[in-house]
Every structure is written in structure tokens, then in C-alpha cells.
C-alpha positions in Angstrom: -12.4 7.3 11.3 -11.0 4.0 10.0 -11.8 0.7 11.7 -15.1 -0.9 13.0 -16.5 -1.1 16.5 -20.0 -1.8 17.6 -22.6 0.7 18.9 -22.0 1.6 22.6 -24.7 0.1 24.9 -26.9 3.4 26.1 -27.2 1.3 29.2 -23.6 2.2 30.2 -23.2 3.4 33.6 -20.5 4.6 35.9 -17.0 3.1 35.4 -15.2 6.5 35.5 -12.4 5.3 37.4 -12.0 2.2 35.6 -12.4 3.8 32.5 -9.5 6.0 33.2 -7.4 2.9 34.1 -8.0 1.3 30.8 -7.5 4.6 29.0 -4.1 5.0 30.6 -3.0 1.6 30.4 -3.6 1.8 26.7 -1.4 4.7 26.6 1.4 2.8 27.9 1.1 -0.7 27.2 0.6 -2.7 24.0 -1.6 -5.7 25.5 -4.1 -4.5 28.2 -6.4 -7.3 29.4 -9.7 -6.5 31.1 -10.5 -9.5 33.9 -13.3 -10.4 35.9 -16.3 -12.6 36.6 -18.7 -13.3 33.7 -21.5 -10.6 33.6 -19.5 -8.0 35.4 -19.2 -5.8 32.4 -15.9 -6.2 30.8 -17.2 -6.1 27.2 -19.0 -2.7 27.8 -16.0 -1.3 29.5 -13.6 -2.4 26.8 -16.1 -0.9 24.1 -16.5 2.2 25.8 -12.5 2.5 26.2 -12.0 1.5 22.6 -14.4 4.2 21.4 -12.7 6.7 23.7 -9.2 5.8 22.3 -9.9 5.2 18.8 -8.9 8.7 17.3 -5.0 7.8 18.5 -5.1 5.1 16.3 -4.6 6.4 12.6 -5.6 3.1 11.1 -8.8 2.4 13.3 -9.9 0.7 16.2 -11.4 -3.0 15.2 -13.5 -5.2 17.3 -13.6 -9.1 17.4 -16.1 -11.3 19.2 -14.9 -14.5 20.1 -17.9 -15.7 21.8 -19.2 -17.7 18.5 -15.7 -20.0 18.2 -16.3 -23.3 20.0 -12.5 -24.0 19.1 -9.4 -22.3 17.7 -9.4 -23.8 14.5 -11.0 -20.7 13.1 -9.6 -18.0 15.3 -7.2 -16.6 12.9 -9.8 -16.4 10.1 -12.1 -14.6 12.5 -9.6 -12.2 13.7 -8.6 -11.5 10.0 -12.3 -10.8 8.9 -12.7 -8.4 11.6 -9.9 -6.2 10.5 -11.3 -6.7 6.9 -9.0 -8.8 5.6 -10.7 -10.9 3.1 -7.7 -13.5 3.1 -7.3 -14.9 -0.4 -3.8 -16.1 0.3 -2.6 -19.8 0.6 0.3 -20.6 3.1 0.2 -20.4 7.0 -2.8 -18.6 8.5 -1.4 -16.1 10.5 1.1 -14.8 7.4 -1.5 -12.5 5.7 -2.7 -11.3 9.0 0.7 -10.1 10.2 1.5 -8.5 6.8 -2.0 -6.6 7.1 -1.1 -5.3 10.6 2.8 -4.9 10.0 2.9 -1.2 9.1 -0.2 0.0 10.7 -1.0 1.9 14.1 -4.4 0.3 15.1 -6.3 -0.9 18.1 -7.3 -4.4 17.9 -10.0 -5.6 20.7 -10.4 -9.4 21.2 -13.6 -9.6 23.3 -14.3 -12.9 25.5 -11.0 -14.7 25.4 -11.3 -17.0 28.3 -12.6 -20.0 26.3 -9.5 -19.6 24.0 -6.9 -18.3 26.4 -4.0 -20.2 25.2 -4.4 -19.9 21.5 -5.4 -16.3 21.9 -1.8 -15.5 23.8 0.0 -17.4 21.2 -1.6 -15.2 18.7 -1.4 -12.1 20.2 2.4 -12.5 20.9 3.1 -13.4 17.4 0.8 -10.1 16.2 2.7 -8.0 18.5 6.2 -9.1 17.7 5.3 -8.6 13.7 3.5 -5.4 14.0 5.2 -2.6 16.2 2.3 -0.3 15.8 -0.4 -2.8 17.1 -2.1 -2.4 20.4 -4.4 -5.2 21.7 -7.2 -4.6 24.5 -8.6 -7.9 25.3 -11.2 -9.1 27.8 -11.1 -12.4 29.3 -12.2 -14.2 32.7 -8.3 -14.6 33.4 -5.1 -13.1 32.0 -3.5 -14.1 28.8 -0.1 -14.6 30.4 1.8 -12.8 27.5 4.9 -10.9 28.3 4.2 -7.4 28.8 0.3 -7.8 29.5 -1.0 -4.9 31.6 -4.1 -6.4 33.7 -7.2 -4.3 34.6 -9.2 -6.3 37.0 -12.9 -5.3 37.0 -15.0 -5.8 39.9 -18.9 -5.4 40.1 -20.4 -2.1 40.8 -20.4 -1.0 44.5 -23.6 -2.5 45.7 -24.5 0.5 47.7 -23.5 3.2 45.3 -25.3 5.3 43.1 -23.9 3.5 39.8 -25.6 0.2 40.8 -28.9 2.0 41.6 -29.0 3.9 38.2 -28.2 0.7 36.2 -31.0 -0.8 37.8 -33.3 2.1 37.5 -32.6 2.4 33.6 -32.9 -1.4 32.9 -36.3 -1.4 34.8 -37.7 1.8 33.3 -38.8 5.2 34.2 -41.6 4.2 36.8 -38.8 2.3 39.0 -38.4 3.6 42.6 -35.2 5.5 43.1 -34.6 4.1 46.5 -35.8 1.5 49.1 -36.3 -1.9 47.7 -34.0 -0.9 44.7 -31.2 -0.3 47.1 -31.7 -3.6 48.7 -31.7 -5.4 45.3 -28.5 -4.0 44.6 -27.0 -5.1 47.7 -28.2 -8.5 47.7 -27.0 -8.8 43.8 -23.5 -7.7 44.8 -23.6 -4.8 42.0 -23.0 -7.2 39.4 -24.5 -5.9 36.3 -25.8 -8.7 34.5 -27.3 -10.0 37.7 -29.0 -6.3 37.9 -30.5 -6.6 34.4 -32.2 -9.9 35.1 -33.5 -8.4 38.3 -34.9 -5.3 36.5 -36.8 -7.5 34.0 -38.3 -9.3 36.9 -39.2 -5.7 38.4 -41.0 -4.7 35.2 -43.0 -7.9 35.7 -43.6 -8.3 39.3 -42.7 -4.9 41.0 -39.6 -4.1 43.1 -40.9 -5.1 46.5 -41.8 -8.7 45.2 -38.2 -9.2 43.7 -36.5 -7.8 46.9 -38.6 -10.3 49.0 -37.6 -13.3 46.7 -34.1 -12.4 46.8 -34.3 -12.1 50.3 -35.5 -15.7 50.9 -33.3 -17.0 48.4 -29.9 -15.3 48.4 -29.7 -15.0 52.4 -29.5 -18.9 52.4 -26.7 -21.1 50.9 -27.5 -21.5 47.1 -30.2 -24.2 46.3 -29.0 -27.2 44.6 -30.1 -26.3 41.4 -27.9 -23.3 41.6 -24.9 -25.3 42.3 -25.2 -27.0 38.9 -22.4 -25.4 37.4 -19.9 -25.3 40.6 -17.5 -27.3 38.8 -16.7 -25.3 36.1 -14.3 -23.1 37.7 -13.1 -21.0 34.8 -16.9 -20.2 33.6 -18.4 -19.8 37.3 -15.7 -18.3 39.8 -16.4 -19.8 43.1 -16.1 -16.5 44.5 -19.1 -15.3 42.6 -21.9 -17.4 43.4 -24.3 -14.6 43.1 -24.3 -14.3 39.2 -24.9 -18.0 39.1 -27.8 -17.6 41.7 -29.3 -14.8 40.1 -29.0 -16.6 36.5 -30.8 -19.8 38.1 -33.4 -17.5 39.9 -34.2 -16.3 36.5 -34.4 -19.7 35.1 -36.8 -20.7 38.0 -39.2 -17.7 37.6 -39.5 -18.7 33.9 -42.5 -20.6 32.8 -41.5 -24.4 31.9 -41.7 -23.8 28.4 -39.6 -20.9 28.6 -36.9 -22.8 30.4 -37.3 -25.8 27.8 -36.7 -23.3 25.0 -33.8 -21.6 26.6 -32.2 -24.8 27.0 -32.7 -25.6 23.4 -31.7 -22.1 22.1 -28.3 -22.8 23.8 -27.2 -24.7 20.6 -27.2 -21.4 18.6 -23.4 -19.8 18.5 -24.6 -16.8 16.5 -28.0 -14.5 16.2 -31.1 -16.4 15.1 -34.5 -15.7 13.9 -37.9 -17.0 14.7 -38.1 -19.4 11.9 -34.5 -21.0 12.8 -35.5 -21.0 16.4 -38.8 -22.9 15.6 -37.2 -25.6 13.4 -34.4 -26.4 15.9 -36.2 -25.8 19.2 -39.9 -27.0 18.5 -41.0 -30.6 19.6 -42.8 -32.3 22.5 -44.5 -29.8 24.7 -42.9 -26.7 22.8 -45.3 -26.6 20.1 -44.4 -24.4 17.1 -47.7 -22.6 17.8 -46.6 -21.6 21.6 -42.9 -21.2 20.8 -43.2 -17.5 19.9 -44.9 -16.8 23.1 -42.3 -18.5 25.0 -39.4 -16.6 23.2 -41.3 -13.4 24.1 -41.2 -14.4 27.8 -37.4 -15.0 27.6 -37.1 -11.6 25.9 -39.2 -9.8 28.5 -37.2 -11.6 31.4 -33.9 -10.4 29.5 -32.6 -13.9 29.0 -32.5 -13.3 25.2 -31.9 -9.9 23.6 -34.4 -8.3 21.7 -34.5 -8.5 17.8 -32.4 -6.6 15.7 -33.4 -4.7 12.9 -33.1 -7.9 10.8 -35.4 -9.9 13.2 -32.5 -11.5 14.7 -32.3 -12.3 18.6 -29.2 -13.2 20.7 -28.2 -14.6 24.0 -25.4 -13.6 26.1 -22.6 -16.4 26.3 -23.0 -16.5 30.2 -26.7 -17.5 29.9 -26.1 -19.4 27.0 -23.9 -21.5 29.0 -26.2 -21.9 31.7 -28.8 -23.1 29.2 -26.6 -25.5 27.7 -25.9 -27.2 31.1 -29.9 -27.7 31.4 -30.1 -29.0 28.0 -27.3 -31.7 29.0 -29.3 -32.4 32.0 -32.4 -33.2 29.9 -30.4 -35.5 27.8 -31.3 -33.5 24.8 -27.9 -32.1 24.0 -27.2 -34.5 20.9 -30.8 -34.4 19.7 -31.0 -30.8 19.4 -27.5 -30.2 18.0 -28.6 -32.7 15.5 -31.7 -30.7 14.7 -29.8 -27.6 14.5 -27.1 -29.3 11.9 -30.2 -30.5 9.9 -31.7 -27.4 9.7 -28.5 -25.4 8.6 -27.7 -28.0 6.2 -31.3 -27.6 4.8 -30.8 -24.0 4.8 -27.4 -24.4 2.8 -28.9 -26.8 0.1 -31.8 -24.4 -0.4 -29.5 -21.5 -0.8 -27.5 -23.7 -3.4 -30.5 -24.6 -5.0 -31.9 -21.1 -5.5 -28.4 -19.4 -6.3 -29.6 -19.1 -9.9 -32.3 -16.6 -10.2 -33.9 -13.6 -8.6 -33.4 -14.9 -5.0 -29.7 -15.0 -5.3 -29.0 -11.7 -3.2 -31.3 -13.0 -0.8 -29.9 -16.4 -0.1 -26.2 -14.9 -0.2 -27.0 -12.5 2.4 -28.9 -15.3 4.3 -25.9 -17.5 4.2 -23.6 -14.4 5.4 -26.1 -13.6 8.2 -26.0 -17.2 9.8 -22.2 -17.8 8.9 -21.7 -18.7 12.7 -24.2 -21.5 12.8 -23.6 -22.8 9.4 -20.2 -23.2 10.7 -21.5 -24.7 14.0 -23.5 -27.3 12.1 -20.7 -28.3 9.6 -18.4 -28.8 12.7 -21.0 -31.2 14.2 -21.6 -32.9 10.9 -18.1 -33.5 10.4 -17.9 -35.3 13.7 -21.5 -37.4 13.3 -22.4 -37.5 9.7 -19.4 -36.6 7.1 -21.6 -37.3 4.1 -24.2 -34.7 5.1 -21.0 -32.1 6.2 -20.1 -32.4 2.5 -23.4 -31.6 1.3 -23.4 -28.5 3.6 -20.1 -27.1 2.9 -20.3 -27.8 -0.9 -23.4 -26.0 -1.0 -22.2 -22.8 0.9 -18.6 -22.8 0.0 -18.9 -20.8 -3.2 -20.7 -18.2 -1.4 -18.1 -18.2 1.3 -15.3 -17.7 -1.4 -17.3 -14.9 -2.9 -17.4 -13.1 0.5 -13.6 -13.7 1.0 -13.8 -16.4 3.3 -11.5 -18.8 1.3 -9.8 -20.2 4.2 -12.9 -21.4 5.9 -14.3 -22.5 2.5 -11.4 -24.5 1.9 -10.6 -25.8 5.3 -14.3 -27.2 5.5 -14.3 -28.7 1.9 -11.0 -30.6 2.3 -12.0 -31.9 5.8 -15.3 -33.2 4.3 -13.8 -34.6 1.3 -11.4 -36.5 3.4 -13.6 -37.8 5.9 -16.8 -38.6 3.4 -16.9 -41.4 1.3 -20.0 -40.2 -0.6 -19.8 -40.4 -4.5 -22.0 -38.5 -7.0 -23.3 -34.9 -7.4 -22.4 -34.0 -3.8 -18.8 -34.9 -4.1 -18.7 -33.2 -7.8 -20.1 -30.0 -6.3 -17.8 -30.0 -3.5 -14.6 -30.6 -5.8 -15.9 -27.8 -8.1 -16.2 -25.2 -5.1 -12.7 -26.4 -3.8 -11.2 -25.8 -7.4 -12.7 -22.1 -7.6 -11.4 -21.5 -4.1 -7.8 -22.8 -4.9 -7.7 -20.8 -8.4 -9.0 -17.5 -6.1 -5.8 -18.2 -3.5 -3.4 -18.4 -6.4 -2.8 -22.1 -5.8 -2.8 -23.1 -9.6 -1.1 -26.5 -9.1 -3.5 -27.9 -6.6 -6.3 -26.2 -8.5 -5.3 -28.3 -11.7 -5.5 -31.8 -9.7 -8.6 -30.9 -8.1 -10.0 -29.9 -11.6 -9.5 -33.0 -13.1 -10.9 -34.9 -10.2 -13.9 -33.1 -10.5 -14.0 -33.7 -14.2 -14.0 -37.4 -13.5 -16.5 -37.1 -10.7 -18.9 -35.3 -12.9 -18.6 -37.9 -15.6 -18.8 -41.1 -13.2 -21.9 -39.5 -11.7 -23.5 -38.7 -15.1 -23.1 -42.2 -16.4 -24.4 -43.7 -13.2 -27.6 -41.5 -13.0 -28.3 -42.3 -16.6 -27.6 -46.3 -16.0 -29.8 -46.2 -12.9 -32.6 -44.3 -14.4 -32.7 -46.0 -17.7 -32.9 -49.5 -16.2 -35.9 -48.9 -14.4 -37.7 -46.6 -17.2 -40.6 -47.8 -19.2 -39.7 -47.6 -22.9 -41.7 -44.6 -23.4 -39.7 -42.9 -20.9 -36.4 -43.6 -22.4 -36.2 -40.8 -24.7 -36.9 -38.1 -21.6 -34.1 -40.1 -19.9 -31.8 -39.3 -22.8 -32.7 -35.8 -22.7 -32.1 -35.4 -19.0 -28.9 -37.3 -18.4 -27.4 -36.9 -21.9 -27.1 -40.7 -22.2 -28.7 -43.5 -24.4 -30.4 -45.9 -22.7 -31.0 -49.5 -24.0 -33.7 -49.5 -26.1 -33.7 -46.2 -27.8 -31.6 -46.2 -30.9 -29.7 -43.6 -32.6 -32.4 -42.6 -35.0 -34.7 -41.9 -32.1 -32.2 -39.7 -30.7 -31.5 -37.8 -34.0 -35.3 -37.3 -34.3 -35.4 -35.8 -30.8 -32.3 -33.7 -31.4 -30.2 -35.7 -28.6 -26.7 -37.4 -28.8 -25.7 -40.0 -26.8 -22.7 -38.0 -25.0 -24.7 -34.8 -23.9 -23.2 -33.2 -21.0 -25.1 -32.3 -17.7 -24.6 -29.3 -15.2 -21.8 -31.3 -13.6 -19.7 -31.7 -16.6 -20.5 -27.9 -17.4 -19.4 -27.0 -14.2 -16.3 -29.0 -14.4 -15.5 -27.5 -17.8 -16.1 -24.0 -16.3 -13.5 -24.8 -13.5 -11.1 -26.0 -16.2 -11.6 -22.9 -18.2 -11.3 -20.6 -15.2 -8.3 -21.8 -14.2 -6.7 -21.7 -17.8 -7.9 -18.0 -17.9 -6.1 -17.3 -14.8 -2.7 -18.9 -15.8 -2.8 -16.8 -19.2 -4.4 -19.8 -21.6 -7.4 -18.3 -23.2 -7.3 -20.5 -26.2 -7.3 -23.5 -23.7 -10.2 -22.0 -21.9 -12.4 -21.5 -25.0 -11.5 -24.8 -26.2 -12.6 -26.8 -23.0 -15.8 -25.1 -22.6 -16.6 -24.5 -26.2 -16.3 -28.4 -26.5 -19.0 -28.9 -23.6 -21.1 -26.3 -24.8 -21.2 -27.5 -28.3 -22.5 -30.8 -27.0 -24.9 -29.4 -24.5 -28.6 -28.4 -25.2 -30.3 -25.5 -23.9 -30.3 -21.8 -23.4 -27.1 -20.1 -22.0 -28.9 -19.0 -18.9 -30.9 -22.3 -18.5 -28.6 -23.1 -15.3 -25.8 -21.5 -13.3 -23.6 -24.2 -14.8 -24.1 -23.1 -18.2 -24.0 -19.5 -17.4 -20.6 -20.0 -15.9 -19.3 -21.8 -19.1 -20.6 -19.0 -21.1 -19.0 -16.7 -19.0 -15.6 -18.3 -19.2 -16.3 -18.5 -23.1 -16.7 -14.4 -23.3 -13.4 -14.1 -21.3 -11.5 -16.1 -23.4 -12.6 -14.5 -26.8 -11.6 -11.3 -25.3 -8.0 -12.9 -24.2 -8.0 -14.0 -27.7 -8.4 -10.5 -29.2 -11.9 -11.5 -30.6 -13.2 -8.3 -29.0 -16.3 -7.3 -31.1 -17.7 -11.3 -30.6 -16.8 -11.2 -26.9 -18.7 -7.8 -26.3 -21.7 -8.8 -28.4 -22.1 -12.3 -26.2 -21.2 -10.4 -23.1 -24.2 -8.0 -23.8 -26.5 -10.7 -24.6 -25.8 -12.7 -21.5 -25.9 -9.5 -19.7 -29.4 -9.2 -20.7 -30.4 -12.5 -19.6 -28.9 -11.7 -16.0 -30.9 -8.8 -15.7 -34.0 -10.4 -16.6 -33.2 -13.2 -14.0 -31.8 -10.5 -11.6 -28.8 -12.4 -11.3 -25.9 -10.4 -9.7 -22.8 -12.6 -9.4 -22.3 -13.2 -13.2 -23.6 -9.8 -14.0 -21.0 -8.2 -12.1 -18.3 -10.4 -14.0 -19.9 -9.4 -17.4 -19.4 -5.9 -16.6 -15.8 -6.5 -15.7 -15.4 -8.1 -18.8 -17.1 -5.3 -20.6 -14.9 -2.5 -18.9 -11.8 -4.6 -20.3 -13.3 -5.0 -23.6 -14.0 -1.1 -23.8 -10.2 -0.6 -22.8 -8.9 -2.9 -25.5 -11.1 -1.4 -28.0 -10.1 2.3 -27.1 -13.2 3.5 -25.5 -12.1 4.8 -21.9 -15.7 6.0 -21.2 -17.6 3.0 -21.9 -14.9 1.0 -19.9 -15.4 3.5 -16.8 -19.2 3.1 -17.2 -18.9 -0.9 -16.8 -16.4 -0.5 -14.1 -18.7 1.4 -12.0 -21.6 -0.8 -12.7 -19.3 -3.8 -11.8 -18.3 -2.0 -8.5 -21.8 -1.3 -7.6 -22.5 -5.0 -7.8 -19.4 -6.3 -6.0 -20.0 -3.9 -3.1 -23.4 -5.3 -3.0 -22.1 -8.7 -2.6 -19.4 -7.5 0.0 -16.7 -9.0 -2.2 -13.5 -7.5 -1.4 -11.6 -9.3 -4.0 -14.1 -8.1 -6.8 -13.9 -4.5 -5.6 -10.1 -4.5 -5.8 -10.3 -5.9 -9.4 -13.1 -3.4 -10.1 -11.0 -0.3 -9.0 -8.1 -1.6 -11.2 -10.0 -1.5 -14.5 -11.8 1.8 -13.3 -8.3 3.7 -12.6 -7.0 2.0 -15.8 -9.8 3.9 -17.7 -9.6 7.0 -15.8 -5.5 6.9 -16.8 -6.5 6.1 -20.6 -8.9 9.0 -20.5 -6.0 11.4 -19.2 -7.6 12.1 -16.0 -4.7 11.6 -13.9 -5.9 12.8 -10.6 -9.0 10.5 -10.4 -6.8 7.7 -11.6 -4.3 8.5 -8.6 -7.2 8.5 -6.5 -9.0 5.3 -7.6 -5.8 3.5 -7.7 -4.7 4.2 -4.0 -8.0 2.9 -3.1 -7.5 0.0 -4.9 -4.4 -0.8 -3.2 -6.2 -0.5 0.2 -8.7 -3.0 -1.1 -6.0 -5.3 -2.5 -4.3 -5.2 1.1 -7.5 -6.3 2.6 -7.4 -9.2 0.4 -3.8 -10.4 1.9 -2.2 -10.4 -1.4 -0.4 -8.2 -4.0 -2.3 -7.0 -7.1 -3.4 -9.5 -9.6 -6.0 -10.0 -12.5 -5.9 -11.0 -16.0 -2.8 -10.4 -17.7 -4.0 -8.2 -20.5 -5.2 -5.7 -17.9 -2.0 -6.0 -16.0 -0.1 -4.5 -19.1 -3.0 -1.9 -19.9 -2.8 -0.6 -16.4 1.0 -0.3 -16.2 1.0 1.7 -19.8 -1.8 4.1 -18.9 -0.6 4.9 -15.4 3.2 5.5 -16.3 1.6 8.1 -19.2 -0.6 9.9 -16.1 2.1 9.6 -13.6 4.3 11.8 -16.3 1.9 14.2 -17.2 0.7 14.9 -13.5 4.2 14.5 -12.1 5.3 11.9 -9.7 5.1 13.8 -6.5 1.5 14.9 -7.3 0.7 11.4 -8.2 2.1 9.9 -5.1 0.5 12.6 -2.8 -3.0 11.6 -4.3 -2.6 7.8 -4.5 -1.1 7.8 -0.7 -4.0 10.0 0.6 -6.5 7.6 -1.0 -4.5 4.4 0.4 -4.7 5.6 4.0 -8.0 7.1 4.0 -11.2 5.0 4.4 -11.7 2.5 1.7 -15.4 3.0 2.0 -15.1 6.8 1.1 -12.5 6.0 -1.7 -15.2 3.7 -3.2 -17.7 6.1 -2.9 -15.7 8.8 -4.7 -15.0 6.2 -7.3 -18.5 5.5 -7.9 -19.4 8.9 -8.7 -19.1 9.9 -12.3 -17.2 13.4 -13.3 -20.4 15.3 -13.1 -21.5 14.2 -9.5 -18.7 15.8 -7.8 
């Protein structure tokens, strides 16, 4: 089945009538919105309904959780990401998304729309108009108000019914008594699922009778003042359901003081968090790092925090997080904890960039991806409070975001930070380089050229400034070392000394190398391999050190290899590529390795060795799949399809080409790549079309295009002997 839906909650109970209502509505209406109070079970019902209806949609059912968003600026990007659209296109934000959905019959689930009701309504209306086969299932505490919307209002479980009792029993555990105190608890909590789960956690700790008695003394009277804390936020805490608010407040009161403090501070996390991040952000004052894990365990036991997943990450339901955020505000710590959160994730981003070159690259790439929501939250905070720090954060992660296909987010963050920050130096040069790469990948070659020139100027300015500042403070004995580090000759170091040390006055540093690599990349993608060869060759000739001594040097050498290929110097290109590949394998470096495998596949095609080309293409695809890079997979499938066609294997070529087209569509743009490959692809594809026959080729192509892309990639990665 195409699409992506989270696994269903095994604790789903009852809701047979409501499920039938949603299913019937989906069969007749293109927009169905499940509404109800927070904690009533809208998400669970929508997920169950989506799983049940998925087979009716040939192009799948896709889930979008909107709770991480704190505003609508990245709404389209999040929805695009949820339908596997790694949008590499420029232009209006919804253009690629409309194109992606236009010809598909799919179900799009938008969960938790209430805090973005108006922008969600606009987006849904636009998508429904552009995509006749699209059906949207939304959950929200209020209707979206779009024409044609079918509303399914979800009430709590019947308090005296079997379903509420069964939910409480499952949540509390097998030893839970099936009647008596349990029934009274269900009635007092009005059958609200989230309130029942919180009560079940206390039953595990105290017993059913104790919980019943506590609820009896607290819920029969008007809610205490502490439970009225959020009464003014009508859309989050509807006045007709004070019970849930009181149940959360009751759980809050039963928590130990340090647990309550941790609950409040954890509310700054918008996405899943691990213990390391929780400690870095939330420790302080009485909440010592040594006792924080115990406090976190207490919140897990009381169901305030969800247990950790396989990756050790915890999460908090949005309703409970909102309650904690209000208590954090009452303590006066909101700004301070938000600043610690931003500082922590800025530090994580900088460390990821620092350790990108080497064996930890894949680890940090996946870490950045796992913490994406909170990195975005930290960036938004810093854009408001410290634009220079924001520039540092986004400049550190933007390249990883671009590799992952998050080009819009990378570009948006970089452009905002560059506009707001007045910082000069390495931080700005790095951000300009990352923006230039992003623009090239989007095909925005004009703006990329302007950014490339700015990047080169900033790199030269920074390296000269660093040379001057260091040289002025250095002892004479240290000045030769400064010359080596900065590539500049400080006062008191003459040409003879530099020559004896094998140095020159104008040796470029890593910033200049990266600026040259960007200029070379732009030249390559616009069909100017000689210009690419000259610009990186000039800088590499002046630079000192090995090809893999830094990420910037490696990128320059990579551009040079591609330039040699484009110039037809294939033997030289292959020799250099193999040498670089060996160094990457020693370093356990992944990104450059996949690019080199692509180049070697292209070289194999140009040299008339399709078997070698196919082997390198599969190696590239293994790497890009590990990186989750849709654009890289699309490029790799193109070169593999070309190699198979060159070998005369028309059926496999058609299958791989159809899968490649599916991946290209997931990038939001038509097929593209190096000019030389496009010509070869057309040449060999025309040959196998003629040999296989146009109808047979098209049948295989379309079957792969409309099938699961992951299955097609698995087939492509199997060699002919593995079938």
C-alpha cells in the first residue's frame, strides 16, 4: 500500500458508531473534519478510519501531524514532507504540492488543525480545487469552515458504558478491578479518554479506591482556582468541558514538586526529546541533573510523558504540553527556558557541522533529522532574540536540510537570518555557501550566481581579517605558523621564511575553498565544466594539504572530478575519483562517497562499460537511501536505467526508469541532471524502446511509476543474479 500512516494505538476502544460515521462521510465527501474537545480521541479515531479506508485510495493515505508547528510559515513544507514531496522547486510554496497531488487519488490526514485553522482552511481549499482525486480528513477542535466540509462531532465515551470501563482497564493494567470504583471513576471523568488514561496511571500507583475517593472530593465541587488557570483560552479549553482541565490539574497536583517543575520546562519542546536534551534544557535550581531522570520517570509513570520509543525519545501530548506551558509562564521562566532550549539546539547544530567531516557524519545527519522540529523552534526563537546566533544555527544545519530535501526550510531560514543578522566572518560566509548550494539545487541559477559572488567576497574578507588580527598579536616565533594557518604573511615574516616553510602569502583557507566549490558546482550544473575546472583548480593549486584534510577540500576535489568528466578526460577523472573514494571509505564519509559513485557510474557509461556503471549506480543508491535524499535517489536511478539500457536489458531499464520518474515527482520538478547523462539516457532509452516495443516498455514503466517507490528501489538495487 502506498502512503504513510503511523501505527495504530493498541489501546483503541469502542467508537464503532463514530467510525462508521467517519467512514461513510469519507465515501461521500472530499473534506471530513472530526471535531471535539481536547483529549476526546480525535486523533485515534482519524487514524483508525484512515487505516480502514486506505485501500480505497490507489495513491495511498498520508498522515500529517500539525502539532509541531507554532505558526503557518512552514505549513506547506510540513504537508509536502508528509506526502514524500522533497520540494526542490522555487516559486510559490503550494505550486509543487498542487502538482504532486493533481493526478492522484489519495487520502490526506491533517491532524490537530485547531491552532492553524484559518491557514489550514485556505490550504485545503486550494488543494481540493487543484486535485480532483484528493480527499482530506482533518481533526480539529473546531470546523475549518471550508465549503463542502462534512463535520463529525466526537463526544466522550459514554461514562457508564462498557467502552469507558474497558479503556480504563487496559490503561491501568490487567489486575484492575472491572467494576465498583472503576465505574465511578469513569462517570466522574465523563468518559473523556485522556482523563481516563491519566486516572489509570494513578490507579497503578495508588489503587482504584484511592483514586475514586480523590475524584469524589475534588470533582463534586467547583474546580479549584488552580484548575481555572486556563479558562480564558476558550479554543484550547472549551468551557463545556472543565473535566479534562481539572483531570490534568489533578495529575499535576499529584506529581512531586520536581516533576511539576520538569513538566513545565519540558513544554518548550515541540517535538520528541531525549534525556540528554531534556537535561540540558530543563536542569537548573532544585532540578539537579542527577535527579532529573527520576523526575522524568515519574512523569512517564503518571502518563504525563509518553514512554520512550526505540530511539530513546519521549513525547508529550499537545494538550498536556499546553498545560505545562501555562505553569511555566506562571513561574516566570518561559523566556529563560526557551533561551536554554535555543542555546542547546544551536550547540547541537554547530557540533553536527563541526563533525560532518568523518566517521560521525551519518550519526549527525540522522541526529539533525531526528531533532528537526526543535531545531526549527530554536531557530524561530533566535530570529526574534539573537539573529547572529540564528545565523550560526541555520548555517550549521542548512546543508544537511538540503541533503534531506528540505530546501524550502533551508532557504527560508538562511534568507531570514542573513537579512536580520549583521554578523560578518565565518558564520556569514558559511551561511552564504549553504544558501548558494540550496539555490543551485532548486535550479535558481541567477540568484545562486549572486550569492556565490557574495560568498567569495565574504570568505576573502574573513580570512584577511583573521590573518590581520592574529598576526598583530603574535610573537615573532609564531608568525610562520600563522602564515600556514591563515594563508597570509604577517609582518616580520619575509618571503624567504615563507618559501623555506613551503608557504605563500595568498594561501586560501577552507572558506575560500568552499566558495570555490560553490562556484564550481554552479558552473557544472549550467553546462560549463571548463569554468568549474578552472575555478577550483586555481584555489586547489594555491591550497596546501591533502584532498580529504577537510570537508571544503574534499568538495573542491569532487567538483574537479566532475569537471574532468565533463571535459572528456575520463581516465584522469576515474583515477582521481577512485583515489578520493578510497579516502572517503577510510574516513567513513558518506555524502561525498555517494557523489563519487555517481561520477564513476557516469564515467563507466561514457567509456562504454555499462556493467561497471550499473555497479557504481547501485552503490550510489545504497548511500543516498541511507541519507534519505530523494533527489540523489532520482539521479542514481536515472544513471542505473541508462546503464541497463546500454547493456540491452530493456525490461529492467523500463522498470528502473519508471521508479526514477516516481522519485523525480517526489522532488516536485521534472527530470534533470548533468547534461552529458541526459543525452546518454535519451540515446539508450530510444534503443531499448525500439527493441522491446513501445507498448511493452510503457506497460513496465507505468507499473513501476504507480507502484510503491520503495519497492521499485529495492528491485533496482538487486543485481541480475539476485532475482
